[in-house]
N, C-alpha and C positions, 0 to 999 in steps of 0.2 A: 607722359600718361596720355597726351592727346592721341599717339599712335594706336593705342590699346583703345579708347573711346573711339577712334575713327573704325577700327574691327569692330567692335560690338554695333556701333551703329550701322554698318551695313549687313551686317549678321542680321538684326533687327527687320531692317530692310527686305531682306531678301526672304524672311519668313513672312513678311505681310503679303508681301507680290504673291508668292507660292499660296498664301491660304486665299488670296482674291482669286485668283486666276481659277483654283479648283473649285472655289464656293459659286463663281460665276457658272462655270463650265456645267457642275451638278444641277443649278436652278434652271439654266438654259435646257439642258438635254431631258431631264423631268416636266417641261412644260412641253414637249412634244408628245403626240398620241401615245400612248402605252403600247410599245410592243411585247405580243404575249408568246411565252414561250414556245417552241415546238417541240416534239415528242407524244409519247402516249400518257396517259393519265396519271401513271404512276409518276414520269417524272415531274407532271405540271403541278400536280400535288405536293411534292416535295418541295418543288422551287418555290410554290406561293406560301408554303408554312416556312421555310426561310425566310421569306419576305416579311410572313406576317412578323416572326420572332425578331427581326431585326426592325420593325415600327415601321413599313414601309407599306403596308398594305392592312385592312380592316379584315377580321373575321368573324363572321357569325352564325349560327346554326338553322338561323330562319333569312328568309329574302327581305329585302327591305321594299317593302311596299310603297312605301312613301317618297323615295328617293332622296332621301335626307343625306346618303352616303354618295352619291352620285351615281356613275355607271357600274355597273357587275363588270367585274374583271374574269372571274372564273369561278364555275358550280362544280364541286367533286361529285364522281360519281355517288348513286346513292347506295349506301352500305347499311345494311340492317334498319331500313327506314330513315336514315339521317343523312344529311348532305350538309356540307360545308361553303358559305357563300365568303367570296372575296373582293374586296371593295378598295380602291386605292386611296390612300391618306394625301392630305392637301399637298401641293410643293413646299411649301415653308416648313410645314411640321416634318415633312421626310428629311428637309435639310438639317435641321437641328437635331433627331433624330441620328442622321449619316453623321455629324461632329462626334456627336456622344461613342457612336459605335468605334470609331476611327481614332479617337482620343484616350478612350477608356480602355480600348478592348482591341486597338490596332485590327478592326474586322472593316475590311473594303467591300464586303459584298461577297455573291458568286457569282459563277457563270451561268448566262441563262440559256446560250445556245451552243455555245463553241464546246465547252466541257460542261454540260447541265450538272448544276449544283455542286461543282467543285469550288473552293474558295478562290478569289480573284489572287489573291497574295500567295497563293501556294502555285497557282499557273506561273506566277512573275517568276517567281523565284526558281521554276525549272528551265527559265529560257533566258534569264538574265545573263547567265554565264557564258553563252555563246556571243552574245553582241559585245560583252565585256572584253574577251578573247581576241576577237577581230577585231575592235577599233584601238586595244593596246596594240597590236604586233603592228598593224597599218600606222600608227603614230612611231614606232621604232624605226620603222623602215623608211620611212618618208622623211623624218627629220634630218637625219645625218646626210642623207643622199641628196636633198632641197638644198640643204645649208652649202655643203661643196661645191655643186654646182652654180650656184650663186657666187660663192670665193674666187671660182675659176674664172667665172664669167667678168666680174670686176677687175681682176687680175689681169684679165686680157682685154681690158678695155678698149673697143673702136677697132679690133681685127677680127679676121675671120672666125674665129672660135667663140667670140663675144656675140656676132651677129648671129652666129647657126644657133647657139643654145637660146638666143634671146625670141630667135624667130620662131623655133620649135615650141618654146615656151608658149608664145602668143597663142601658136594654133592649139595644140596640146590642152590648153588652159579651159579650151571654148566648148571641149568633148565633156558631154555629162557621163556620169559612172554608168548609168544606165545604158546607153548608147555604145560605150565602149564595151561593156560587157557582153553586147549583144554581138559584136563583131570578133570577141575574142571565143566566146562560146561556137559561132558559127566555123571561124578557122582551126580551133587547137582542140575541140571537143568534136564534132561532127565532120569535120574534115580529116585533121591529121589524128584524132584518135588519141590525143596525148594525155590530158586532163580530164577529170570526171564531170560531167555536162550539167550535174547538181551536188549539192552538200550530202555526202555519204553519209551513213547512217553509225550510228554510237556503236554497232555492233562491227562495222569493219574493220580490216587489218589497220594497223597504224600507219603503214606507207599511204594506203588511202585515204585514212582521217588527212594526214599532213599534205597530201595533193590537194585535199579539198578548200586548204586554206589560200594555195596560190591565186586562183581566178579574184576571188573578193578582196584579199591585201591590195592586190595590184591595182584593183579597179578602184579602191578608196584611195590608196596613196598616189595614184596617177596624179589627180588634180592638185593633192597638198604638195607633193614634191612640185610642182610647177609654182605655185603659190610662194612657198619657201625659197625658192630661185631668183624668182624676180623680186622677192621683197627684199632679200638677202645681198642681191646684186646692187640695188638702188642706196640702200644704207651704206653700204661700203663704199661704193662711189662716192658718196657725198664725204663721208667720214676721211677718205684718203684726198680728197680738195681741201679739206680744212685747215687754216693758219697753224694751229698747234701740230700739226705733222709734218707741215713744213719747217716748223721749227725745229722739232726732233731731227729732221734731216740735216739742218745747218748746224746741229750739234754734233756730228759725227757718225749718228746711225746709220745703217744702212736700210735700204727699202725693204727688205725682209724683216730685220727688227724692228723697224717702225711700225709695219702693218702689225706685226706680231705682238710686240707689247702695247700697241696704243689703237690702231684701226680697228683689229677685229673685237677687242675688249669693249670699244665704246659701239661698235655697230651691232654687239649682240643686246644692247640694253633693250631696244624697241622689239627684237626677232623673238627673244626668249617669251615675251607674254602674248607674241602673236601664234606662238604653238598651241597655246590654252583656247585663244579663240576658233583656230584651225581644228581642235578636237571637237568644239561644239558643230562644227561644218560639218563632220565627218559623220557625226551620229545622224544629223539630218538625213546625209546621203546614204546611209546604212539602212534607211526605212525601204527605201526602194530594192536597193541591190537585196537585201535579205530576201523580199518578196521574189524576185528574178531568180534568183540561186537556189532558193527552196531552204536557206540556214534560218533553224528555228529558233529564231531569236527573237527580242522584244520589238525589233522593227517590225520584223513580219506580223507577227502579233496585234500589232497596231492595225495595220490593213485589215489583219482578220476580225478584228473586233468593229470595226466600221461595216464591214460586210455583214456580219453576223447582228449586228447593231447589240452589242454585247457590253453595256455601257461600263458595267461595275469594273471590268478588266481595263477597259480604256481609260477611267480616271486613275488608276493604280501606273498604267503605264505614261500616262501624261505627268503624275506626279514625279516619275523617274525622271522625264526628259526634263521637265522643268526645274527641278533641283539641280540635275547635273549643271544646267546652262547659267542658273544663277549662281552657284558655287564656284563655277569656272570664272564666273564674271569676277567674282569678289578675290578669289586669287590671283587672277589677270590684274587688278587694281593694286593689291597688294606687293606685288612682283614686281612693279617698279619702284617701290621705296628700298627693297632689301638688294634690289639688282645695282643700282644706281643711288650711291649713299645724298646724292644733291637733293634729292625728290625727299621731302617730309610730308608723311600722311599727316591729315590732319590740320595743317598749318595752314593760314591763311597769307 
């Protein structure tokens, strides 16, 4: 029963952490000077009306002469002798309105400048599929290749093969993905013209869209392959020098049998959870790579929101990245108990 108590405790802690991160982000952003939306009067009026219905601004049909409500944000054009005046609601009052909108209506607000007056959740849902597919394909490609290279290097320890693999890994793991993609674009796109230089449109032929995955998947997987290779080699070399493996050899097992039945199984205990932590790192790297290659995912959207100061979309984007990171951390902890029965979660 202690196992389930531990799981429940971690889930509650993750929820509280997410709540604190998003709450602090919302309050700190709202303390910044108010950024007025761009566009014509019709777009601006629609935006302020939505903010009024969400509870983030006041709306009056006459100007506040006494300054009771602070700075005037916007005045609509006079229509038949009547205009509306919009004033910003205090930050903490906006915060509680925001909590109510998210919890009760799942309303995260609307875009201000990027796609004016479009719901932030709709914009995110239209883009999140690109990022998920890209990162999943990268993990599927990098995990087996990196582990196999690590096993090969460990089995060939202190040979020329091992030294070559280890040297190349140390060199290539230091190259950031955005530097790597710049060289690949220069050589294979602008030089040889073999691959598309940017993300193909959704209306492009299937072959062109498939080619569009080659460069970003390779760049995202490159560092992960090196990381898995180095980690697998280190773990397997340590296991192969352990006493119990020597005992298995003295009982008559061949080197291949000892490695297959015992060494690989025990070396995988710390390697499998490392895959989850590496997935979090890939998500961080995809933010820059999506911008460089023009991939319409939530990573590129994060940069665009900062540029346009579109904070409502930014909140949803941050909520997704925060949730994925925390959930991956929970799965990482739980996986130790399921992979290695010697580990008991929740036990002192």
